[in-house]
C-alpha positions in Angstrom: 180.7 30.5 146.3 178.5 33.0 147.5 177.6 33.8 144.0 176.7 30.1 143.5 174.5 30.0 146.4 172.6 33.2 145.4 172.0 31.7 141.9 170.9 28.2 143.2 168.6 30.0 145.6 167.1 32.0 142.7 166.7 28.8 140.4 164.5 27.3 143.6 162.5 30.2 144.0 161.7 30.5 140.4 160.5 27.1 140.1 158.5 27.1 143.2 156.7 30.2 141.8 156.1 28.5 138.5 154.6 25.4 140.3 152.2 27.6 142.3 151.3 29.5 139.5 150.4 26.3 137.6 148.7 24.6 140.5 146.4 27.9 141.2 145.8 28.1 137.3 144.6 24.5 137.0 142.4 24.7 140.1 140.8 27.7 138.8 139.8 25.8 135.6 138.5 22.9 137.5 134.5 22.8 138.1 134.3 22.0 141.7 130.8 21.0 141.5 130.3 17.2 141.9 127.6 16.2 139.6 125.1 13.3 140.3 123.7 11.0 137.9 120.7 9.0 137.5 118.8 6.5 135.0 115.6 6.5 133.3 112.9 4.4 134.7 109.7 2.7 133.8 106.4 4.5 134.9 103.1 5.8 134.0 102.8 9.3 132.6 99.5 11.3 133.4 98.6 14.3 131.8 95.5 15.8 133.8 93.6 19.1 134.6 92.6 19.8 138.2 89.1 21.0 139.3 88.1 22.2 142.6 84.6 21.9 143.8 82.3 19.7 146.2 80.2 16.7 146.4 76.6 17.3 145.9 73.3 15.2 145.4 72.2 15.0 142.2 68.5 15.6 143.2 67.7 17.6 146.3 64.2 18.3 147.4 62.8 21.2 149.6 59.7 20.0 151.2 57.2 22.7 151.6 53.9 22.9 153.4 50.7 22.9 151.5 49.0 25.3 153.8 50.1 28.5 155.8 50.3 28.3 159.4 52.5 27.5 162.3 54.7 24.4 162.8 52.8 22.5 165.3 55.1 19.4 165.5 58.4 18.2 164.1 58.8 14.4 163.6 62.3 14.4 162.2 65.9 15.5 162.6 68.8 16.1 160.1 70.6 12.9 159.2 67.5 10.5 159.4 66.7 8.4 156.5 63.2 8.9 155.2 61.0 7.1 152.9 58.3 8.7 150.5 55.1 9.6 152.3 56.7 9.7 156.0 55.5 12.2 158.1 57.8 15.2 158.7 55.8 17.8 160.5 52.3 19.0 161.6 51.2 22.4 160.6 48.3 24.2 162.6 46.0 25.5 159.9 45.2 29.1 159.2 42.7 28.6 156.3 41.4 31.6 154.0 39.7 32.3 150.8 43.0 33.5 149.4 44.6 30.1 150.2 41.8 28.1 148.4 42.3 30.4 145.0 46.0 29.8 145.4 45.4 26.1 146.1 43.6 25.7 143.0 46.1 27.7 140.7 48.7 25.1 142.1 46.8 22.1 141.1 46.6 23.6 137.5 50.4 24.4 137.7 51.1 20.9 138.8 49.1 19.3 136.1 50.9 21.2 133.4 54.3 20.2 135.1 53.4 16.5 135.2 52.4 16.7 131.3 55.9 18.3 130.6 57.6 15.9 132.8 55.7 12.8 131.2 56.6 14.1 127.6 60.3 14.5 128.5 60.3 11.0 130.2 58.7 9.5 126.9 61.4 11.3 124.8 64.2 10.2 127.1 62.9 6.6 127.1 62.7 6.6 123.2 66.2 7.9 123.1 67.4 5.3 125.4 65.7 2.5 123.9 66.9 3.3 120.2 70.4 3.9 121.7 70.6 7.4 119.9 72.8 8.9 122.7 75.3 6.1 122.5 75.4 5.6 118.5 78.5 7.8 118.0 80.5 6.3 120.8 79.5 2.6 119.7 80.4 3.6 116.0 83.9 5.1 117.0 84.5 1.8 119.2 83.6 -0.4 116.1 86.1 1.9 113.6 88.9 1.7 116.3 88.5 -2.3 116.9 88.7 -2.7 113.1 91.9 -0.6 112.9 93.4 -2.4 115.8 92.6 -5.9 114.2 94.1 -4.9 110.8 97.4 -3.3 112.5 97.8 -6.5 114.6 97.6 -8.4 111.4 100.5 -6.0 110.0 102.2 -6.4 113.2 102.3 -10.2 112.9 103.4 -9.9 109.3 106.3 -7.6 110.5 105.0 -4.7 108.4 104.8 -2.3 111.5 106.7 -1.9 114.8 105.2 -2.6 118.1 105.3 1.1 118.9 103.0 1.8 116.1 100.6 -1.0 116.8 100.7 0.3 120.4 99.0 3.6 119.3 96.1 1.7 117.7 95.7 -0.4 120.6 95.5 2.7 123.0 93.1 4.4 120.6 91.0 1.2 121.0 91.0 1.3 124.7 90.0 4.8 124.9 87.0 4.2 122.6 86.0 1.5 124.7 86.1 3.6 127.7 84.2 6.3 126.1 81.6 3.8 125.2 81.2 2.4 128.6 80.9 6.2 129.9 78.4 6.8 127.5 76.1 3.7 128.6 76.6 5.0 132.2 75.4 8.4 131.2 72.6 7.4 129.3 71.3 5.3 132.2 71.9 8.2 134.7 69.8 10.6 132.3 66.9 8.2 132.4 66.7 7.7 136.1 66.8 11.5 136.7 64.0 12.1 134.3 61.8 9.2 135.9 62.8 10.7 139.4 61.6 14.1 138.1 58.5 12.7 136.8 57.8 10.8 140.1 58.1 14.2 142.0 55.9 16.2 139.7 53.2 13.3 140.0 53.7 13.7 143.9 53.6 17.5 143.6 50.3 17.2 141.7 48.7 14.7 144.2 49.7 17.0 147.1 48.1 20.1 145.6 44.9 18.2 144.9 44.9 17.2 148.4 45.6 20.6 149.6 42.7 22.0 147.6 40.4 19.2 149.0 41.4 20.1 152.6 40.9 23.6 152.5 37.3 22.9 150.7 36.3 20.1 152.8 38.3 20.0 155.8 39.8 16.6 155.0 41.3 14.6 152.0 40.5 10.9 150.6 44.3 10.0 150.7 44.5 7.2 153.3 42.8 9.8 155.7 45.8 11.9 155.4 45.2 15.6 155.9 47.4 18.3 154.3 48.4 20.0 157.4 50.6 16.8 157.8 53.8 17.6 155.8 55.2 14.1 154.4 58.3 13.3 152.4 57.8 13.5 148.6 61.0 11.1 147.8 62.9 8.4 149.5 66.3 9.8 150.9 68.0 11.4 153.8 67.1 14.6 155.8 70.0 17.2 155.0 68.6 20.1 157.1 65.3 21.0 158.9 65.4 24.9 158.8 62.3 25.5 160.9 61.3 24.6 164.6 58.3 24.3 166.5 56.4 27.4 166.8 57.9 29.1 163.6 55.3 30.6 161.2 55.4 28.8 157.7 54.0 30.0 154.1 52.6 27.7 151.8 54.3 27.5 148.2 52.3 29.3 145.5 52.6 31.6 142.1 53.5 34.4 144.6 56.3 33.1 146.8 58.5 30.2 147.2 57.0 28.8 150.5 58.9 27.9 153.5 61.2 24.9 153.5 60.3 22.3 156.3 62.8 19.8 155.3 65.7 19.4 152.7 66.0 15.8 151.4 68.2 14.2 149.0 69.3 10.9 147.7 72.8 10.1 148.8 73.2 7.3 146.6 73.2 9.5 143.6 76.0 12.0 143.9 77.8 14.3 141.7 80.8 16.5 141.9 80.4 20.1 141.0 83.7 22.1 140.4 85.5 24.7 138.3 88.3 24.5 136.0 90.7 27.4 134.5 90.1 28.5 131.1 93.5 27.3 130.2 92.4 23.8 130.8 88.8 23.9 129.7 89.6 23.6 125.9 91.4 20.3 126.5 88.2 18.6 128.3 85.6 16.5 126.6 82.4 15.1 128.2 83.0 11.4 129.1 86.6 11.8 130.4 87.3 9.7 133.5 87.9 11.7 136.8 89.7 10.6 140.0 88.2 12.5 142.9 89.9 13.2 146.2 87.6 14.4 149.0 89.5 16.3 151.8 87.6 14.7 154.6 88.6 11.3 153.3 92.2 11.6 152.1 93.0 7.7 151.9 90.4 6.9 149.2 89.8 8.2 145.8 86.6 8.2 144.1 85.8 7.4 140.2 83.8 9.7 138.1 82.7 10.6 134.7 82.8 14.2 133.4 79.0 14.9 132.2 78.8 18.7 131.7 81.0 21.5 130.8 79.5 24.9 131.2 79.8 27.0 127.7 80.2 30.1 129.9 82.9 31.0 132.1 82.8 33.4 135.2 85.6 35.6 136.5 86.7 35.0 140.1 89.7 36.7 141.5 90.9 37.9 138.0 90.7 34.4 136.6 88.1 33.2 134.2 86.6 29.6 135.3 84.2 27.3 134.0 81.8 25.1 135.9 82.0 21.2 135.4 79.9 18.3 136.7 80.8 14.7 137.1 78.7 11.6 138.0 80.1 9.6 140.7 80.7 5.8 140.0 79.9 3.2 142.7 82.2 3.0 145.7 82.5 1.1 148.9 79.4 1.0 151.0 81.2 1.7 154.2 82.3 4.9 153.0 79.7 7.8 153.6 79.9 10.9 151.5 78.4 13.9 153.0 76.8 16.6 150.9 79.3 19.5 150.7 82.5 17.8 151.1 85.2 19.7 149.3 87.0 17.7 146.5 89.5 18.0 143.9 89.0 16.2 140.5 91.8 15.2 138.4 90.3 15.1 134.9 92.7 12.5 133.0 93.2 14.0 129.6 95.8 11.6 128.4 97.7 8.5 129.9 100.5 6.3 128.9 101.4 3.3 131.1 104.9 1.5 131.6 106.9 4.0 129.3 110.5 4.9 129.7 110.7 8.3 131.4 113.2 10.9 133.0 112.5 13.8 135.2 112.0 17.2 133.2 114.9 18.7 135.0 117.2 16.4 133.4 116.3 17.6 129.9 118.3 20.2 127.9 116.1 22.2 125.3 117.7 24.0 122.7 116.3 26.0 119.6 113.4 27.1 121.6 112.7 23.5 122.5 113.0 22.0 119.1 116.2 20.1 120.0 116.1 17.9 123.3 119.4 16.4 125.0 120.6 14.6 128.0 124.2 14.6 129.1 125.6 10.9 129.2 128.1 9.8 131.7 131.3 8.7 129.9 133.6 8.9 132.8 134.3 10.1 136.2 132.3 13.6 136.1 132.8 13.4 132.5 129.7 13.7 130.3 128.6 14.1 126.6 125.3 15.4 125.0 123.0 12.8 123.8 120.0 13.6 121.5 116.6 12.2 122.9 113.1 12.2 121.4 110.5 13.2 123.9 106.6 12.4 124.4 104.0 13.2 126.9 104.8 15.1 129.9 103.1 15.6 133.1 104.9 18.5 134.2 107.5 16.6 136.4 108.3 13.6 134.2 108.6 13.2 130.5 108.3 10.0 128.2 111.3 9.2 126.1 110.4 7.8 122.9 113.8 7.3 121.3 117.5 7.7 122.1 117.7 6.4 125.6 117.0 3.1 127.7 117.0 2.6 131.3 120.6 1.2 131.6 122.3 4.6 130.6 123.6 6.7 133.4 122.6 10.5 132.6 123.7 13.5 134.5 121.3 15.4 137.0 121.1 18.9 135.9 121.3 21.2 138.9 118.5 24.0 139.3 120.5 27.3 138.1 118.5 29.1 140.9 119.7 26.7 143.5 121.6 28.4 146.4 120.6 31.9 145.3 
């Protein structure tokens, strides 16, 4: 009987040992991680390059005295709006023969500059009137419109798919935007040249008045004397770098002269920024830009890229290129100050309302040639499914084929998470 009990106990111990061995083996081969699932969504995909810079006036004028002397009175302060011809300061004159000779030279120089500005204005007017600067954009638009119309007929006849037709429609829209931007840039160029001509004429008139004052002690320009410094343009006073009692030097061939005031037209602003060399090859003049100003975080401002520097400069070990963009119209109740820091998102490519998933959920094989996601087929059970991908913004990627918005897919975990 004792032998029977011992034998039975041995059988029980062996059974318990076998059960525990099987349990621990099965637990060691079970993935303890509980994976989440998600679905593709319809969203816009935007591929962009970021430029950092600041807001500046397109045209900024340093108003300088016509004669040397001492500031006797100041009539304006920074922030005031002034009109052309308005008094800015009064200078106590210190005339000399040297000043007279210098004033005569300034008149001759100003006349040459007026002639050059007049020639440039006539050339730009001719270009603008003949549409020479927008012909290529217009021609590209006409070609894109014909292609879109032809392929729309093919779509109606069932020869091509909606996806194929969408590419031609997108190309037509891009060419339309490029044409609209070309028109805007053309008008801005003519305005800038016209403003430059006006400034040169004002400078010539000021130089002639200065020479007459030094010779005769007065001028014939509405009884105005040259020791009264006036604004040469309409705009806002950005800075008054002198004070009453300060000595000032007239502008001549030997020095720049002392600035009495800095005036700018704050209604015509540009964005000046810099982009990395890795992005500059993707940019083209006429591309749209969305500006975010640090001081006004709740608003974005539209602009058009109008200049890309042909030469880069190294900054902190990175080569960067200067870019400029013309700001479009914005709300009148928003005041943009000169020097505001801003970031510009240069839109390189954009697709609207496409099926997209997060980049993290894509499995890449064969150096990125094959792309997959893991489809949910059961509770914590998945199988690989090949997908065709399109445009990516670095966080989300377009799904061209292989997946719809109803299919659950596995959320891929970050392999570095928890390390």
